[in-house]
C-alpha positions in Angstrom: 133.2 90.9 95.8 135.3 94.0 96.8 137.6 93.5 93.9 134.6 93.2 91.6 133.2 96.5 92.9 136.5 98.3 92.6 137.0 97.0 89.0 133.5 98.1 88.0 134.0 101.5 89.5 137.3 101.9 87.7 135.8 100.8 84.4 133.0 103.3 84.8 135.4 106.2 84.8 136.0 106.1 81.0 132.2 105.7 80.5 131.5 108.8 82.4 134.2 110.7 80.6 132.8 109.6 77.3 129.3 110.7 78.4 130.6 114.1 79.3 132.5 114.4 76.0 129.5 113.4 73.9 127.1 115.7 75.7 129.7 118.5 75.5 130.0 118.2 71.7 126.2 117.7 71.1 125.2 120.7 73.2 127.4 122.9 71.1 126.2 121.6 67.7 122.6 122.4 68.6 121.4 125.3 66.4 121.0 128.6 68.3 123.1 131.1 70.2 123.2 130.8 74.0 123.8 134.6 74.2 120.6 135.3 72.3 118.7 132.7 74.4 119.9 134.2 77.7 119.8 137.9 76.9 116.9 138.1 74.4 116.4 141.6 73.1 119.5 142.8 74.9 121.7 140.7 72.8 124.0 142.7 70.4 127.5 142.0 69.1 129.2 143.9 72.0 127.2 142.2 74.8 127.5 138.8 73.1 131.2 139.2 72.8 131.5 139.9 76.6 129.0 137.1 77.3 131.0 134.5 75.4 134.2 135.8 76.9 132.8 135.4 80.4 131.7 131.8 79.9 134.8 130.8 77.8 132.7 130.2 74.7 135.2 132.1 72.5 137.8 129.4 73.1 138.2 126.4 70.7 136.1 123.4 71.7 139.2 121.3 72.9 140.2 124.1 75.2 136.7 124.5 76.5 136.5 120.8 77.2 139.9 120.8 79.1 138.8 123.7 81.2 135.4 122.0 82.0 137.1 118.7 82.9 139.5 120.6 85.2 136.6 122.2 87.0 134.9 118.8 87.3 138.0 117.3 89.0 137.7 120.1 91.5 134.1 119.3 92.2 132.8 122.4 90.4 129.9 121.7 88.0 129.9 125.2 86.8 127.4 128.1 86.7 124.2 128.3 84.7 124.6 130.5 81.6 121.0 131.8 81.8 120.3 132.2 85.5 124.0 132.5 86.8 123.1 130.0 89.5 125.6 127.3 90.4 124.6 123.9 88.9 125.0 122.3 92.4 122.3 124.6 93.8 120.0 123.6 90.9 120.6 120.0 91.7 119.8 120.5 95.4 116.6 122.3 94.5 115.2 120.2 91.7 116.7 116.7 91.7 114.9 115.7 94.9 111.6 116.0 93.1 112.7 113.6 90.3 114.2 111.2 92.9 110.9 111.1 94.9 108.8 110.7 91.7 111.1 108.0 90.4 111.1 106.1 93.7 107.3 106.0 94.0 106.8 105.3 90.3 109.2 102.3 90.6 107.5 101.2 93.8 104.2 101.2 92.1 105.6 99.3 89.1 107.1 96.6 91.3 104.2 96.2 93.8 101.7 95.9 90.9 103.7 94.4 88.1 105.3 91.5 89.9 102.1 90.2 91.5 100.3 90.5 88.1 103.1 88.5 86.4 103.0 85.8 89.1 99.2 85.5 88.9 99.4 85.4 85.1 102.0 82.6 85.1 100.2 80.7 87.9 97.0 80.6 85.9 98.5 80.3 82.4 96.1 80.5 79.5 93.2 81.2 81.9 90.9 84.3 81.6 92.9 85.8 84.4 96.1 85.4 82.4 94.5 86.9 79.2 93.1 89.8 81.2 96.4 90.5 83.0 98.4 90.5 79.7 95.7 92.7 78.1 96.1 95.2 80.9 99.9 95.0 80.5 99.7 95.6 76.8 97.4 98.5 77.4 99.8 100.0 79.9 102.7 99.8 77.4 100.6 101.4 74.7 99.2 104.5 76.4 101.6 107.5 76.2 102.6 109.0 79.5 101.2 112.4 78.8 97.8 110.9 77.8 97.5 108.8 80.9 98.6 111.8 83.0 95.9 114.0 81.6 93.3 111.3 82.0 94.3 110.7 85.7 94.3 114.4 86.4 90.8 114.8 84.9 89.4 111.8 86.7 90.7 112.4 90.2 90.9 116.2 90.2 87.8 117.2 88.4 85.3 114.3 88.2 86.0 113.2 91.8 86.4 116.7 93.2 84.9 117.0 96.6 85.0 113.2 97.3 87.5 111.3 99.5 89.1 110.0 96.4 90.0 113.4 95.0 93.7 114.0 94.5 95.7 117.2 93.7 96.5 117.5 89.9 99.7 119.6 90.2 102.4 120.8 92.5 104.4 119.1 95.2 102.7 120.6 98.2 99.4 122.4 99.0 100.0 126.2 98.5 100.9 127.9 101.7 101.9 124.6 103.4 104.5 125.3 106.1 107.1 122.8 107.2 110.6 122.7 108.8 113.8 121.5 107.0 115.7 118.6 108.4 118.4 120.9 109.7 115.9 123.1 111.6 114.0 120.1 113.0 117.2 118.5 114.2 118.6 121.7 115.7 121.4 122.0 113.1 120.6 125.4 111.7 124.1 126.6 112.1 125.6 123.8 110.0 127.3 124.9 106.9 129.3 123.5 104.0 128.7 120.1 102.3 126.9 118.6 105.3 124.3 121.4 105.1 124.0 120.9 101.4 123.3 117.3 101.9 120.6 118.1 104.5 119.0 120.7 102.3 119.0 118.1 99.5 117.2 115.6 101.7 114.9 118.3 103.1 113.6 118.9 99.5 112.5 115.3 99.4 109.3 116.1 101.2 108.1 112.6 102.0 111.5 111.7 103.4 111.7 114.9 105.3 108.3 114.3 106.9 109.2 110.7 107.7 112.6 111.4 109.5 111.4 114.6 111.3 108.0 113.2 112.3 106.1 115.9 110.3 103.3 113.6 109.4 101.2 116.3 107.8 104.1 117.0 105.4 104.5 113.3 104.7 100.8 112.9 103.9 100.6 116.0 101.8 103.7 115.3 99.8 102.6 111.7 99.2 99.1 112.7 98.0 100.7 115.1 95.5 102.9 112.2 94.1 100.2 109.6 93.7 99.0 110.6 90.3 102.4 111.4 88.8 103.8 108.2 90.1 101.0 106.1 88.6 101.3 107.9 85.3 105.1 107.5 85.1 105.1 104.0 86.5 102.4 102.4 84.3 104.7 101.5 81.4 107.5 100.0 83.6 104.7 98.2 85.5 103.5 96.6 82.3 107.0 95.6 81.3 107.8 94.1 84.7 104.5 92.1 84.6 105.3 90.6 81.2 108.9 89.8 82.1 107.8 88.2 85.4 105.3 86.0 83.5 107.8 84.9 80.8 110.6 84.3 83.3 108.3 82.2 85.6 106.9 80.2 82.7 110.5 79.4 81.6 111.4 78.2 85.0 108.2 76.3 85.5 109.1 74.1 82.5 112.4 72.9 83.9 113.1 69.4 85.2 113.5 70.3 88.9 110.1 71.9 89.0 108.5 68.8 87.5 110.3 66.8 90.1 109.0 69.0 92.9 105.5 68.6 91.5 106.0 64.8 91.3 106.9 64.7 95.0 103.4 66.1 95.7 104.4 69.6 96.7 101.6 72.1 96.7 101.5 74.4 93.6 102.0 77.6 95.7 105.0 76.1 97.4 106.5 75.2 94.0 105.7 78.6 92.6 107.1 80.8 95.5 109.8 78.6 97.1 111.4 77.2 94.0 110.3 78.9 90.7 110.0 82.5 91.7 113.5 82.6 93.4 115.1 81.3 90.2 113.2 83.6 88.0 114.3 86.7 89.8 117.4 87.6 87.7 115.5 88.8 84.6 113.0 90.6 86.9 115.8 92.4 88.8 117.5 93.3 85.5 114.4 94.9 84.0 113.7 96.8 87.3 117.2 98.3 87.1 116.7 99.3 83.5 113.4 100.8 84.4 115.0 103.4 86.5 116.6 104.9 83.4 113.3 104.9 81.6 111.6 106.6 84.6 114.2 109.4 84.7 113.8 110.1 81.0 110.0 109.8 81.2 109.9 112.3 84.0 110.1 115.2 81.5 106.5 114.7 80.3 105.2 113.8 83.7 106.7 116.8 85.4 105.4 119.1 82.7 101.8 117.8 83.0 101.7 117.8 86.8 103.7 121.0 87.3 106.6 119.4 89.0 110.0 121.2 88.8 112.5 118.4 88.6 115.5 117.6 86.6 113.4 116.4 83.7 111.8 119.8 83.0 115.1 121.4 84.0 117.0 119.5 81.2 114.2 120.5 78.7 114.4 124.2 79.7 118.2 124.0 79.5 118.2 122.5 76.0 115.7 125.1 74.7 117.7 127.9 76.4 121.1 126.6 75.2 122.3 126.4 78.8 125.3 124.2 78.1 126.6 124.1 81.6 123.4 122.9 83.2 122.9 120.2 80.5 126.4 118.9 81.0 126.1 118.8 84.8 122.7 117.1 84.8 123.7 114.6 82.2 126.8 113.7 84.3 124.6 113.1 87.4 122.1 110.9 85.4 125.0 108.9 84.0 126.4 108.4 87.5 123.0 107.2 88.6 123.0 104.7 85.7 126.4 103.4 86.7 125.4 103.0 90.4 122.2 101.2 89.5 123.9 98.8 87.1 126.5 98.1 89.8 123.8 97.3 92.4 122.0 95.1 90.0 125.2 93.1 89.2 126.0 92.7 92.8 122.5 91.5 93.6 122.9 88.6 91.1 125.4 87.0 93.5 122.9 87.2 96.4 119.9 86.1 94.4 121.5 83.2 92.7 124.5 81.4 94.4 125.5 80.0 91.0 126.5 83.5 89.9 130.1 84.3 91.0 131.2 87.9 90.9 134.9 87.2 90.4 
């Protein structure tokens, strides 16, 4: 197992370098001048020359790439061309929003999609099966931004003033006061990377409220994530439900399932003790792939619900020709992909003893 993990991590290094190289080239072939995008009316030949000189944009592309890779090896993701803010600070401020949103969207997709798929396979060709698959097809068909607007209209306007009303935007109620993890744990004097990690975790408001016992913060942060999580998680939920159904139906047609039924086992025992465990591999695979879809789909969701995460940050960086931010965020997303795929591959060996990770 350890050799497998080490080998996969080593093989991921060329993948990450390739991602950085591709993003590096693509960002520079996008039409538009970063100087004009950053300075606006103040841009003129003299200021743009100094601007490009400062950020190394006057150098040939190979030289720029070598300089950027050298900075990466030192742990430096660079500085935003437009705001002059270190990319690391941008990640600490904005990535927790996307991580929270992705987590709850994936949780919604799993908790709803898997039971729907099981119920559909358990009652194959019944009205429940047809209705479940109709809901799944509808979930796949509705665009994220359309569903987001419908949910916001329903729960923020039509149900306003009722116990079911939910906030349509933002991460917290305006004026809400809370403590960071460092302050709550008496670590205000902490500095360096440990403080950066604590600040990163503090910006995940639901996690912050949970570990520091700030229950009002946990409840308020969770209420603001319900609608975005449902809007973002509906498509993965529908896909997971369909994959669960098809995987279970395939397993239910095997010889050992027929043998278990011939022994007189109850249908539920056959379904959950024998069939479902052997149908998990495709389900786990699609759940892992859904994380990438959730990260990419967060752009529209964050825009509709006014959430400032990496999705909207990447969009703003592309329109503003902020090369450094695009490269840094793309690298982080690629690392997340690699880690998720590694976890999925490792889980195969635990879910199915016939799979050997050697």
